[in-house]
C-alpha positions as CSV (number, residue, x, y, z in Angstrom):
1,M,94.6,95.0,109.9
2,S,97.8,96.5,111.1
3,A,97.9,94.2,114.1
4,T,98.0,91.1,111.8
5,L,100.9,92.3,109.6
6,K,104.1,90.5,110.3
7,S,107.7,91.1,109.3
8,P,109.9,88.2,110.6
9,K,113.6,88.4,110.2
10,Y,115.8,85.7,108.6
11,R,119.6,85.1,108.9
12,S,119.8,83.8,105.3
13,L,118.0,83.6,102.0
14,N,118.1,79.8,102.4
15,S,116.0,79.9,105.6
16,M,113.6,82.3,103.8
17,A,113.3,79.9,100.9
18,K,112.3,77.1,103.3
19,K,109.7,79.4,104.8
20,L,108.2,80.0,101.3
21,R,108.0,76.3,100.7
22,K,106.1,75.9,104.0
23,D,103.7,78.7,102.8
24,L,103.0,76.7,99.6
25,N,102.9,73.2,101.0
26,G,101.3,73.9,104.3
27,V,102.7,72.7,107.6
28,R,102.1,69.8,109.9
29,R,102.0,72.2,112.9
30,K,98.4,72.8,113.9
31,K,96.7,75.8,115.3
32,K,93.7,76.2,117.5
33,T,90.5,77.4,116.0
34,T,88.0,79.3,118.2
35,R,85.1,78.2,116.0
36,S,85.4,74.5,116.5
37,K,87.4,74.4,119.7
38,G,89.7,72.0,118.0
39,I,92.8,72.1,115.9
40,T,93.3,72.2,112.2
41,P,96.3,71.9,109.9
42,I,97.6,75.1,108.2
43,K,97.0,74.7,104.5
44,G,99.3,75.8,101.8
45,V,98.6,78.7,99.4
46,D,98.5,78.6,95.6
47,F,100.7,81.6,94.9
48,I,103.3,83.8,96.6
49,L,104.1,87.3,95.4
50,I,107.3,89.1,96.5
51,F,108.3,92.7,95.9
52,A,111.9,93.8,96.4
53,H,114.3,96.4,95.0
54,N,117.1,95.2,92.8
55,G,120.2,94.1,94.7
56,V,118.3,92.8,97.8
57,G,118.6,89.1,96.8
58,K,115.6,88.1,94.7
59,T,117.6,86.0,92.2
60,R,119.6,84.3,94.9
61,L,116.4,83.5,96.8
62,S,115.0,81.8,93.7
63,M,118.1,79.7,93.3
64,D,118.0,78.7,97.0
65,F,114.4,77.7,96.6
66,K,115.3,75.6,93.5
67,D,118.3,73.9,95.2
68,I,116.2,72.8,98.2
69,G,114.1,70.8,95.8
70,K,117.1,69.0,94.3
71,G,118.3,65.6,95.4
72,G,118.8,62.0,94.2
73,G,119.0,63.2,90.6
74,K,115.5,64.7,90.8
75,R,114.2,68.3,91.1
76,D,110.9,69.9,91.5
77,T,111.2,73.6,90.4
78,L,110.9,75.1,87.0
79,Y,112.4,78.6,87.3
80,F,112.8,81.8,85.2
81,N,115.5,84.3,86.2
82,A,118.8,85.7,85.0
83,F,120.2,82.2,84.8
84,T,117.5,81.2,82.4
85,E,118.4,84.0,80.1
86,D,122.0,82.8,80.2
87,L,120.9,79.5,78.6
88,F,120.8,81.5,75.3
89,D,123.7,83.3,73.5
90,W,124.3,84.6,70.0
91,D,126.4,83.3,67.1
92,N,126.6,86.4,65.0
93,D,128.4,84.8,62.0
94,F,131.3,87.4,62.2
95,E,133.0,85.8,59.3
96,N,130.2,86.2,56.7
97,D,127.8,88.5,58.7
98,Q,124.8,86.7,57.2
99,E,123.5,83.7,59.3
100,R,123.0,85.0,62.8
101,K,121.7,82.4,65.3
102,L,120.6,82.3,68.9
103,K,122.3,79.2,70.4
104,F,120.8,77.4,73.3
105,K,122.5,75.0,75.8
106,S,120.6,71.9,75.0
107,H,122.3,69.9,77.8
108,S,120.2,71.9,80.4
109,Q,117.2,70.1,81.8
110,F,115.3,73.2,80.8
111,F,115.2,71.9,77.2
112,T,115.0,68.1,77.9
113,G,112.4,66.4,75.9
114,L,111.4,69.4,73.8
115,D,112.2,67.9,70.4
116,G,109.0,66.6,68.9
117,M,106.7,68.4,71.4
118,G,105.7,71.1,69.0
119,I,107.0,73.8,71.3
120,E,107.1,76.3,68.4
121,N,103.3,76.3,68.2
122,Q,103.2,77.0,72.0
123,I,105.6,79.9,71.7
124,R,104.1,81.7,68.8
125,P,100.7,82.8,70.3
126,H,102.6,84.3,73.2
127,L,105.3,85.9,71.1
128,H,103.0,87.5,68.5
129,R,101.3,89.5,71.2
130,Y,104.5,91.5,71.5
131,A,106.6,91.1,68.4
132,D,106.3,90.9,64.6
133,F,109.1,88.4,63.8
134,D,109.0,84.6,63.5
135,F,111.6,81.9,64.2
136,T,112.7,78.3,63.4
137,I,114.3,75.9,66.0
138,N,117.0,73.5,64.8
139,Y,117.2,70.9,67.6
140,E,120.1,69.0,66.2
141,E,122.3,72.1,66.1
142,S,120.7,73.6,69.2
143,E,120.1,76.9,67.5
144,I,117.2,79.3,66.7
145,T,117.1,81.5,63.6
146,F,114.8,84.5,63.1
147,H,113.0,86.0,60.1
148,R,110.6,88.8,59.5
149,D,108.2,89.5,56.6
150,V,108.5,93.1,55.3
151,L,106.8,95.0,52.4
152,I,109.2,95.9,49.6
153,K,107.7,97.8,46.7
154,G,104.3,96.6,47.6
155,R,105.2,93.0,47.9
156,S,105.8,91.0,51.1
157,E,109.2,89.5,51.3
158,R,110.8,87.3,54.0
159,I,114.1,88.5,55.4
160,G,115.9,85.7,57.1
161,G,118.9,85.4,59.4
162,I,118.0,88.6,61.2
163,K,119.4,89.8,64.4
164,I,116.7,90.7,66.9
165,S,117.1,93.5,69.4
166,R,118.0,92.8,73.1
167,G,114.4,93.7,74.1
168,E,113.0,91.3,71.5
169,E,115.4,88.6,72.6
170,N,114.2,89.0,76.2
171,I,110.6,88.8,75.0
172,F,111.4,85.6,73.0
173,I,113.1,83.9,75.9
174,W,110.2,84.9,78.2
175,C,107.7,83.4,75.7
176,F,109.9,80.3,75.4
177,F,109.6,79.9,79.2
178,L,105.8,80.4,79.1
179,A,105.5,77.7,76.5
180,I,107.4,75.3,78.7
181,A,105.3,76.3,81.7
182,Q,102.3,75.5,79.7
183,L,103.7,72.0,78.8
184,A,104.4,71.4,82.5
185,I,100.8,72.3,83.4
186,E,99.4,70.0,80.8
187,A,102.0,67.2,81.2
188,E,100.7,63.7,81.9
189,K,102.6,61.2,84.1
190,G,105.8,60.2,82.3
191,E,105.8,63.1,79.9
192,P,108.5,65.8,79.8
193,Y,108.1,68.3,82.6
194,D,105.8,66.2,84.7
195,W,108.5,66.6,87.4
196,V,107.5,70.3,87.9
197,K,105.8,70.8,91.3
198,F,106.8,74.5,91.7
199,I,107.3,77.4,89.3
200,Y,109.5,80.3,90.5
201,I,109.6,83.4,88.3
202,D,112.0,86.3,89.1
203,D,111.7,89.7,87.4
204,P,110.3,88.7,84.0
205,I,109.6,92.1,82.6
206,S,112.5,94.3,83.5
207,S,112.8,96.0,80.1
208,L,109.1,96.4,79.3
209,D,107.0,99.6,79.2
210,E,103.9,99.9,81.4
211,H,101.4,98.8,78.8
212,N,103.3,95.6,78.1
213,S,103.9,95.1,81.8
214,I,100.1,94.9,82.4
215,T,99.7,92.7,79.3
216,V,102.4,90.2,80.6
217,A,100.9,90.1,84.1
218,S,97.4,89.5,82.8
219,Q,98.4,86.7,80.4
220,L,100.7,85.1,83.0
221,A,98.0,85.1,85.6
222,K,95.6,83.5,83.2
223,L,98.1,80.7,82.4
224,L,99.1,80.1,86.1
225,K,95.5,80.0,87.3
226,A,94.7,77.3,84.8
227,G,97.4,75.1,86.4
228,K,96.8,76.0,90.1
229,D,95.8,72.5,91.0
230,K,98.9,71.1,89.4
231,M,101.7,73.2,90.8
232,K,102.5,76.1,93.2
233,V,104.0,79.4,92.1
234,V,106.3,82.1,93.5
235,I,106.7,85.4,91.6
236,S,109.2,88.0,92.7
237,T,109.7,91.5,91.1
238,H,111.1,95.0,91.6
239,H,108.3,96.4,89.3
240,G,105.6,98.0,91.4
241,L,102.9,98.1,88.7
242,F,103.6,94.4,87.8
243,F,103.3,93.4,91.4
244,N,100.0,95.2,91.8
245,V,98.5,93.8,88.6
246,M,99.5,90.3,89.6
247,F,98.0,90.7,93.0
248,N,94.7,91.7,91.6
249,E,94.7,89.1,88.8
250,L,95.4,86.2,91.1
251,K,92.2,86.2,92.9
252,S,89.2,83.9,93.2
253,G,86.5,84.0,90.6
254,K,85.0,81.9,87.9
255,T,86.7,79.9,85.1
256,A,85.9,80.4,81.4
257,S,83.3,77.6,81.8
258,G,81.6,79.3,84.7
259,E,83.0,77.1,87.5
260,K,84.0,78.6,90.8
261,L,87.8,79.1,91.1
262,E,89.2,79.4,94.6
263,I,92.6,81.2,94.8
264,T,94.8,81.5,97.9
265,K,98.0,83.6,98.0
266,K,100.4,85.5,100.1
267,A,102.2,88.8,99.3
268,Y,105.4,90.0,100.8
269,I,107.9,92.8,100.7
270,L,111.5,91.5,100.9
271,H,113.9,93.9,102.5
272,R,117.5,94.0,103.7
273,P,118.4,97.3,105.5
274,Q,121.7,98.8,104.5
275,G,124.5,97.1,106.4
276,S,122.2,94.5,108.0
277,I,123.0,90.8,108.1
278,T,119.4,89.9,108.2
279,Y,116.5,89.9,105.7
280,S,112.9,90.7,106.5
281,L,109.8,89.4,104.7
282,R,106.9,91.7,105.4
283,D,103.4,90.3,104.8
284,T,101.3,92.9,103.1
285,G,98.0,91.3,104.1
286,E,95.1,92.4,101.8
287,T,96.8,95.7,101.1
288,P,99.1,94.6,98.2
289,F,101.4,97.5,98.1
290,L,102.7,99.3,101.1
291,H,106.1,100.1,99.6
292,H,105.7,103.8,100.1
293,M,105.0,103.3,103.8
294,F,108.1,101.1,104.1
295,A,110.1,103.7,102.2
296,L,108.9,106.5,104.5
297,S,109.9,104.3,107.5
298,E,113.4,103.9,106.1
299,L,113.6,107.7,105.5
300,Q,112.7,108.4,109.1
301,K,115.3,105.9,110.3
302,A,117.9,107.6,108.1
303,K,116.9,111.0,109.6
304,K,117.1,109.7,113.1
305,S,120.5,108.0,112.7
306,G,122.0,110.9,110.7
307,E,123.1,108.4,108.0
308,I,121.6,110.2,105.1
309,Y,122.9,109.6,101.6
310,P,122.0,111.1,98.2
311,Y,119.7,108.3,97.3
312,H,117.4,109.1,100.2
313,F,116.6,112.4,98.4
314,N,115.6,110.3,95.3
315,T,113.4,108.1,97.5
316,L,111.7,111.1,99.1
317,R,111.1,112.8,95.7
318,S,109.6,109.5,94.4
319,I,107.1,109.4,97.2
320,L,106.2,113.1,96.7
321,E,105.7,112.5,93.0
322,K,103.2,109.6,93.7
323,T,101.4,111.7,96.3
324,A,101.1,114.7,93.9
325,I,99.7,112.4,91.1
326,F,97.3,110.7,93.5
327,F,95.8,114.1,94.3
328,G,95.6,115.1,90.6
329,S,98.8,117.2,90.3
330,Q,101.9,116.8,88.3
331,H,104.4,118.7,90.5
332,I,105.9,117.9,93.8
333,S,105.6,121.5,95.0
334,T,101.9,120.9,95.6
335,C,102.8,118.6,98.4
336,F,103.9,121.8,100.3
337,D,101.0,124.0,99.5
338,G,100.3,126.4,102.4
339,I,103.9,126.2,103.6
340,E,106.1,129.3,103.5
341,E,109.2,127.3,102.4
342,R,107.2,125.7,99.5
343,A,109.5,126.9,96.7
344,L,112.7,126.3,98.7
345,Y,111.8,122.7,99.6
346,S,110.9,121.9,96.0
347,R,114.0,123.5,94.5
348,F,116.3,121.8,97.1
349,L,114.7,118.4,96.5
350,N,115.0,118.9,92.7
351,V,118.7,119.7,92.9
352,K,119.6,116.9,95.3
353,S,117.6,114.2,93.5
354,H,118.8,114.9,90.0
355,T,122.3,113.8,90.5
356,K,123.4,111.1,88.1
357,Y,123.6,107.6,89.5
358,S,123.1,108.9,93.0
359,I,122.3,105.4,94.4
360,Y,126.0,104.5,93.8
361,E,127.5,107.6,95.3
362,P,129.3,107.1,98.6
363,E,129.1,110.8,99.2
364,V,128.4,111.8,102.8
365,L,126.1,114.8,102.9
366,S,126.9,118.0,104.7
367,D,125.2,118.9,108.0
368,T,123.2,121.6,106.1
369,D,121.9,119.0,103.6
370,K,121.0,116.6,106.4
371,K,119.1,119.3,108.3
372,M,117.2,120.3,105.2
373,F,116.3,116.7,104.5
374,G,114.8,116.5,107.9
375,K,112.8,119.7,107.5
376,I,111.4,118.5,104.1
377,L,110.5,115.1,105.5
378,D,108.8,116.6,108.6
379,A,106.9,119.1,106.5
380,F,105.6,116.4,104.2
381,L,104.5,114.1,107.0
382,A,102.9,117.0,108.9
383,R,100.8,117.8,105.8
384,Y,100.0,114.1,105.1
385,P,99.7,112.3,108.4
386,F,100.1,108.6,107.4
387,N,98.8,105.9,109.7
388,T,102.0,105.1,111.5
389,A,100.4,101.8,112.8
390,L,101.0,100.5,109.2
391,W,104.7,101.2,109.4
392,P,107.2,98.3,109.9
393,S,108.0,97.6,113.5
394,E,111.3,98.2,115.2
395,P,114.1,95.6,114.6
396,T,113.5,92.2,116.4
397,P,116.1,91.3,119.1
398,K,118.7,88.9,117.8
399,A,117.4,86.1,120.0
400,A,114.1,86.1,118.1
401,L,115.6,85.8,114.7
402,T,114.5,83.0,112.4
403,S,117.5,80.8,111.6
């Protein structure tokens, strides 16, 4: 498996977006097949999953992907990302403090043709899985008001004009998007959203707990699989659990009516090394989540170069926590069982990884700290000898970069 894993480099997110479209559409280039001694076109896949940490460029990648599909007044991509959330903002009625409304930018193509489509009935089944409030859409005023039924002295009363929390607002906008995606999947020729050929979803669940993350992934996969013959989908996230659940949900099987359902997909880890001008897109193959391997590789590079920063301790601690939990323990010290410095390594790692906001600290560590980092990393890898064949390869020479 390791020999087939690839990690090509890209000079820009735009070139990477073009590669994603080739993955989805297939390519005219043909490859030889040993079975038939002939050549065959490379077919496109139904879904692409991308894992990346925040700040690497996921949202910008989604916008580049969308922009490639624009031209001549047409577009082909329905997207959900931070820009989608910005299509909504609050009018809190500061003068009277009574009629609070969520305004939406109706001139956006995101909302074109919604009036009269019964979108409310599409949103509610999604929304009521996560929230207990309801809503009314006023299309003429481009605003949404919210209400909630509560028990007061044993009687149910409706409280209108409520302000929902930021988390509830995020859920509502997400459900709004799901309803539009459903319209696009079901759209006949000439109907609103029949222009959608691709759906690009970036980080839909950043504020959800683990239970709701699994629920969202399961429901999203069910919706997208129903429309797989109509459109192609890219999903990017920094949430490891969500990534894993989506990978396992988007697989071949049977439909509700018992018919065979064939699913094809690719899964990548998007990365940009600190200070690098290039991006890498590592194919995970059939092992959906090798992030811990990738992180270990980065830690080794940091140790080798001597460019060790406080956030490297956080990364190492995170890997140790997952390892301990995997073996049924709750404490990272068990990763050093049988080692004389067990207590010292655990205490040092605890102190260095509990600094507030360490990822933003420019602090350069002392030589003593760097030496201790190397000892802890070596001790961990000596006790848990990972298969180094799965680690990312060394940087590709500049001449081989994909432009």
